[in-house]
C-alpha positions in Angstrom: 69.0 7.8 92.4 70.5 9.7 95.3 69.2 13.2 95.1 73.0 14.7 95.4 74.1 12.4 92.7 71.5 13.4 90.1 71.9 17.3 91.1 75.3 17.3 90.3 74.7 15.0 87.2 72.3 17.5 86.0 74.5 20.7 86.7 77.4 19.2 85.0 75.4 18.4 81.7 72.9 20.7 81.2 75.9 23.9 81.9 77.8 22.6 79.4 77.8 20.7 75.9 80.1 18.8 74.2 83.7 17.8 75.5 84.2 20.4 77.7 81.6 18.7 79.8 84.1 16.0 80.4 86.8 18.4 81.2 84.7 20.1 83.9 83.3 16.5 85.4 86.9 15.6 85.7 87.9 18.9 87.5 85.2 18.0 89.7 85.7 14.1 90.1 89.5 15.3 91.1 88.7 17.7 93.5 86.5 14.9 95.6 89.6 12.5 95.0 91.7 15.3 96.9 89.4 15.9 99.3 88.7 12.1 100.1 92.2 10.7 99.4 94.1 13.0 101.5 96.9 15.6 100.3 100.0 12.9 100.5 98.1 9.9 98.9 96.3 12.4 95.5 99.7 14.4 94.9 101.1 11.0 94.6 99.3 8.5 92.8 96.4 10.2 91.7 97.0 13.8 90.5 99.0 12.2 87.7 95.8 11.0 86.1 95.4 12.8 82.3 92.0 12.9 80.5 92.8 11.2 77.7 89.9 11.1 75.2 86.3 9.5 75.3 84.4 7.3 73.1 82.3 8.4 70.3 79.3 7.6 71.9 80.7 9.3 75.4 79.9 5.6 77.1 83.9 4.9 77.4 86.5 7.7 79.3 89.9 7.1 79.2 92.2 8.3 82.1 95.8 7.6 81.9 99.3 7.9 83.8 102.8 8.4 83.2 104.0 5.0 83.1 102.5 1.2 83.3 103.8 0.9 87.2 101.5 3.8 87.8 98.9 2.5 85.6 98.7 -1.1 87.2 98.7 0.4 90.8 95.5 2.8 90.1 93.6 0.8 88.3 93.8 -1.7 90.9 93.3 0.6 94.3 90.8 3.1 92.4 89.2 1.9 88.8 86.1 1.2 91.1 86.0 4.3 93.0 86.9 6.4 89.7 83.9 4.3 87.7 81.4 5.1 90.2 82.7 9.0 90.1 82.2 9.4 86.5 79.1 7.6 86.4 77.8 9.9 89.0 78.5 12.8 87.4 77.4 12.0 83.8 75.0 9.3 83.9 76.1 8.6 79.6 79.6 7.4 81.3 79.3 3.5 81.2 82.8 2.4 81.6 86.6 3.8 82.8 89.6 2.9 81.2 93.3 3.3 82.6 96.4 3.0 81.2 100.0 4.2 80.9 100.4 7.0 78.7 103.6 5.8 76.6 101.0 2.5 75.6 98.9 5.6 73.6 98.7 4.5 69.7 97.1 1.2 67.8 97.0 -2.0 69.8 96.5 -0.1 72.9 94.9 -2.3 75.6 93.5 -0.5 78.8 93.5 -1.6 81.7 90.2 -2.2 82.9 88.7 -3.8 86.0 87.1 -6.5 83.5 90.0 -7.2 81.8 93.6 -6.9 83.6 95.1 -9.0 86.3 96.2 -6.9 88.7 92.3 -5.7 89.1 91.6 -8.7 90.1 92.6 -7.8 93.4 89.3 -5.1 93.5 86.5 -6.2 94.7 84.4 -4.8 91.4 83.7 -7.9 89.4 81.1 -10.8 89.3 83.0 -14.2 88.9 81.0 -16.3 85.9 80.1 -19.9 87.1 83.0 -21.5 84.6 85.6 -18.7 85.2 88.2 -17.8 88.1 89.1 -14.4 88.0 90.4 -14.0 91.5 93.9 -13.3 92.2 96.2 -16.1 91.8 98.2 -14.6 95.0 95.4 -14.6 97.4 95.0 -17.9 98.5 94.7 -19.3 102.1 98.1 -20.7 101.8 99.6 -17.3 100.8 97.7 -15.7 104.0 100.3 -15.0 107.1 98.2 -16.5 110.0 98.9 -14.6 113.1 97.1 -13.6 116.6 95.9 -10.8 114.8 93.5 -12.6 112.0 93.8 -16.4 113.6 89.9 -16.8 113.8 88.9 -14.5 110.8 90.8 -17.1 108.5 89.8 -20.0 110.3 86.5 -18.7 109.6 86.9 -17.9 106.3 88.6 -21.5 105.5 85.3 -23.3 107.0 83.1 -21.3 105.3 84.9 -21.9 102.2 85.0 -25.7 102.9 81.3 -26.0 103.1 80.8 -25.3 106.8 77.2 -23.7 106.7 77.0 -22.6 110.4 79.6 -19.6 109.7 77.3 -17.7 107.0 76.9 -15.0 106.8 80.1 -14.5 107.5 80.8 -10.7 108.7 84.7 -9.9 108.4 85.9 -6.5 109.6 89.1 -4.5 110.0 91.0 -1.1 109.4 91.7 -1.0 105.3 94.3 -2.9 103.8 94.6 -5.5 106.9 93.5 -8.3 104.9 89.5 -8.8 104.1 89.9 -8.5 100.7 92.7 -11.6 100.6 90.7 -13.5 102.8 87.6 -13.0 100.2 89.8 -14.0 97.1 90.9 -16.9 99.1 87.4 -17.8 100.0 86.6 -17.6 96.1 89.7 -19.7 95.4 88.9 -22.4 97.6 84.7 -22.9 97.3 85.8 -23.1 93.4 88.2 -25.9 93.5 85.4 -27.6 95.8 82.4 -26.8 93.5 83.7 -25.6 90.0 80.1 -25.1 88.8 79.5 -22.8 91.4 77.8 -19.1 90.3 80.3 -17.1 92.5 79.2 -13.1 92.9 82.0 -10.6 94.4 81.6 -7.4 94.2 82.4 -4.2 96.2 79.6 -2.2 98.0 80.3 0.7 95.4 79.6 -1.4 92.8 76.6 -3.1 94.1 75.3 0.7 94.2 76.5 1.4 90.6 74.9 -1.2 89.3 71.2 -1.0 91.3 70.9 2.7 90.1 71.9 1.5 86.6 69.1 -0.7 86.7 66.6 1.5 88.2 68.0 4.4 85.5 67.2 1.4 82.3 64.3 0.1 83.8 65.7 -3.3 84.5 66.1 -4.5 87.6 64.6 -7.8 87.4 67.6 -8.8 85.7 69.7 -7.3 88.2 68.0 -9.0 91.3 67.8 -12.7 89.4 72.0 -12.3 89.1 72.4 -11.5 92.5 70.4 -13.8 94.4 71.0 -17.1 91.9 74.6 -16.9 93.7 75.9 -19.8 95.6 78.5 -17.9 97.0 78.0 -14.1 97.3 80.6 -11.9 98.5 80.2 -8.1 99.1 82.9 -6.1 100.1 83.4 -2.7 102.2 79.8 -2.1 103.0 79.6 0.9 104.6 79.8 2.4 101.7 76.2 2.1 101.0 75.3 4.1 104.3 72.9 6.7 103.8 71.7 5.6 100.5 67.9 4.4 101.9 67.0 2.5 98.5 70.2 0.8 97.9 69.7 -0.4 101.3 66.3 -1.8 101.0 67.3 -3.7 98.1 70.5 -4.9 99.8 68.7 -6.6 102.6 66.3 -8.0 100.4 68.9 -9.9 98.7 70.5 -10.8 102.1 67.5 -12.1 103.3 66.9 -14.0 99.5 70.4 -15.6 99.9 70.1 -16.8 103.7 66.8 -17.9 102.8 68.2 -20.4 100.2 70.9 -21.3 102.2 74.0 -20.0 100.1 76.9 -18.7 101.4 77.4 -15.3 102.1 80.1 -13.0 103.2 80.5 -9.3 104.0 83.1 -6.7 105.1 83.3 -3.7 105.9 86.1 -1.4 108.5 84.7 -2.0 111.2 82.3 -3.8 113.3 78.2 -4.0 112.6 77.8 -2.2 115.6 79.7 1.1 114.8 78.7 1.6 111.5 76.7 4.5 111.4 74.0 5.2 108.8 72.7 1.6 107.9 69.6 0.2 109.1 69.3 -2.3 112.2 67.5 -4.6 110.5 70.2 -4.7 107.7 73.2 -5.0 110.7 71.1 -7.5 112.8 71.0 -10.0 110.0 74.6 -9.7 108.9 75.6 -10.4 112.4 73.4 -13.5 112.8 76.2 -15.7 111.5 79.9 -15.0 112.2 81.3 -11.6 112.9 85.1 -11.9 113.1 88.0 -9.3 113.2 91.3 -8.5 112.0 93.2 -6.5 113.9 96.0 -4.3 113.0 99.4 -6.1 112.2 101.9 -6.2 115.0 105.4 -5.8 113.9 106.4 -9.8 114.1 103.4 -10.4 111.6 104.6 -7.1 109.6 108.1 -8.9 109.3 106.6 -12.3 108.2 104.4 -10.7 105.9 107.7 -9.1 104.1 109.4 -12.3 104.1 106.2 -14.2 102.5 106.5 -11.5 100.1 109.8 -11.8 98.8 109.9 -15.6 99.0 107.5 -15.1 95.9 109.9 -12.4 94.4 112.7 -14.7 93.6 114.4 -12.3 91.2 114.6 -9.9 94.0 117.5 -9.4 96.6 117.0 -7.6 99.8 119.1 -7.9 102.7 117.7 -8.6 106.9 118.2 -5.3 107.6 116.0 -3.5 104.7 113.2 -6.1 105.7 113.0 -4.8 109.5 113.3 -1.5 108.5 110.0 -2.2 106.4 108.1 -4.0 109.0 109.5 -1.3 111.2 108.9 1.9 110.1 105.6 0.9 107.6 103.0 0.0 110.5 99.5 2.1 108.7 98.6 -1.6 106.8 99.3 -4.4 105.2 98.5 -2.8 101.3 101.1 -0.1 102.6 103.8 -2.1 103.1 103.3 -4.4 100.1 103.1 -1.6 98.2 106.5 -0.5 99.7 108.0 -3.8 98.5 106.5 -3.3 94.9 107.9 0.0 94.0 111.6 -0.9 95.9 111.8 -3.8 93.8 110.2 -1.6 91.0 113.2 1.2 91.2 115.9 -0.8 91.8 115.4 -2.9 88.4 114.1 0.0 86.8 117.6 1.4 87.5 119.8 -1.1 88.0 120.3 -0.6 91.8 121.1 -2.6 94.7 118.5 -2.8 97.3 120.1 -1.4 100.6 119.2 0.7 103.4 120.3 4.0 101.7 118.3 3.0 98.9 115.5 1.9 100.7 115.4 5.6 102.3 115.9 7.2 99.1 112.5 5.4 97.4 110.5 5.2 100.1 111.9 8.1 102.3 107.9 9.9 102.1 105.8 6.8 103.1 108.7 6.2 106.2 108.1 9.9 107.5 104.6 9.5 107.2 104.1 6.0 109.2 106.8 6.5 111.5 106.3 7.0 115.5 108.5 10.5 116.2 111.4 8.9 117.8 114.0 11.8 119.7 117.6 11.3 120.4 116.9 11.5 124.1 114.6 8.3 123.6 117.5 6.5 122.1 119.6 7.7 124.7 117.7 6.3 127.2 116.7 3.1 125.6 120.3 2.0 125.1 121.3 3.3 128.5 118.5 0.7 129.9 119.1 -2.2 127.5 123.2 -1.8 128.8 122.4 -1.1 132.5 124.4 2.1 132.5 123.4 5.4 133.3 122.3 8.1 130.1 124.7 10.5 131.6 127.5 8.3 130.2 126.1 8.7 126.6 127.8 11.9 126.5 130.5 11.7 128.8 134.4 11.4 128.1 134.3 7.9 129.3 136.2 5.3 126.6 135.8 1.9 128.6 134.1 -0.3 126.1 131.3 -0.9 128.3 130.8 2.7 127.7 131.9 3.1 124.3 130.1 0.1 122.6 126.3 1.2 123.9 127.4 4.8 122.6 128.0 3.7 119.7 124.9 1.8 118.8 123.0 5.0 119.9 124.4 6.7 117.4 123.9 4.4 114.9 120.1 4.3 116.0 120.3 8.3 116.3 121.7 8.4 112.3 118.9 5.7 111.6 115.9 6.4 113.3 116.2 10.5 113.1 116.4 13.0 110.9 118.9 14.6 112.5 122.2 15.4 111.1 125.6 14.2 111.9 126.9 17.2 113.6 123.7 17.5 115.6 123.8 14.1 116.2 127.5 14.4 117.6 126.7 17.8 119.5 123.8 15.7 121.8 126.5 12.7 122.4 128.7 15.0 124.8 129.8 17.6 121.7 132.0 15.0 119.6 132.6 15.8 115.9 130.6 14.4 113.3 133.0 12.2 112.6 133.1 10.2 115.1 129.3 9.9 114.4 130.1 8.2 110.9 132.9 6.0 112.5 130.4 4.8 115.1 128.2 4.6 112.0 130.4 2.2 109.5 131.4 0.2 113.0 127.9 -1.0 114.3 127.0 -1.5 110.7 130.4 -4.0 110.1 129.7 -5.6 113.6 126.0 -6.4 112.8 127.1 -8.4 110.0 130.4 -10.8 111.8 128.5 -10.1 116.0 125.3 -12.5 116.0 125.1 -10.9 119.9 125.3 -7.1 118.9 123.3 -7.5 115.9 120.6 -8.7 118.2 120.8 -5.9 120.5 120.6 -3.6 117.9 116.9 -5.2 116.6 115.4 -5.3 120.1 116.5 -2.0 120.3 114.8 -0.4 117.0 111.2 -2.7 118.2 110.9 -1.4 121.4 112.1 2.2 120.3 109.3 1.7 116.9 107.0 0.0 118.6 
């Protein structure tokens, strides 16, 4: 076991007895999560997690969150990381269960990496020969293909259909751009083609945890046998074994035996093989011997297509075009964040009986918008609108009321209200000292025209794309 991990476990377990040991461990784990995930994400999703209890034999830790929605999200995104953190801090812990606090009591069902469908998207479980286990939403048909991901999607489909020359397939991209979706899609297609195939799919963290557990239990033989008997082996986020010498050695042996047997191998990482530090060169050389395919960050057109594809599967959710465009334009960090925003908006609308419109989206997703938004100024807007309509920027602040000037000025005010945090009075001052009621009139007028005048709507869309691109 890694010396840092074993030392931490010893410090916790030897210094404190009983339930206090778990309280201290949880405090340490929370500090690590805050440091690794960042304050914004931690405060919103992970800080509300409570240590609800421990089984009589200390092998199962139960965590709860205030709502089922939050419990589902944490289980699907952080169950594997929480399990690894608990196991490395307290080796007696074998399982971590996550539930909504409102589910406490008789008949309670905890959300675990093995049992809950929302967690199937997380790369943490082995898929038995006759099982499915893959997220039914993550198929090739559900993967939106564009120039950013065309090579990776094509290579993944070919491997799943039996084109051995693409193995090993190394998929890499920044987090949340579709690697996990493609791996689930490969699993679905491989299972359809070979129903009896033995498919094994796990994260690199899961690989490491299972390997350390096998060494501790003196049962590495069964661990090796399980992995090397796979007809399709998929390991996600390989960068997590960086710096883990013993784990890397076992990983290399596994890769060599799988490849020597002519079995299919898929590996993913958040960067190209050459850019991963802390992993032995011979491992990276083996992984690069097949096909290395990258997925570039989604552009505005792809993000828009993804939002529409996601909504097409949500028949009970109605979202107007301006909100769809708002989501695609404002949430640029990754696809996972974009899908999370759609789910959150739909959930809040359903739970509160609200209609989804631009104001409601801003109310619910304002923090996400601010985090991923390019800083746009009123000056940027005035310059862009003036150029678009072939007029001088000085006319934005002039007293001229000619339609050729007044309409672009109203569009610029509308965009200033929508794309900047500036108040109505401040916007009015920046447009020649106009009153805030003039700004309100301009915003309402453009909102109305967007619904009746296709040319105005097209102009506004084009300007938003340029300003936020």
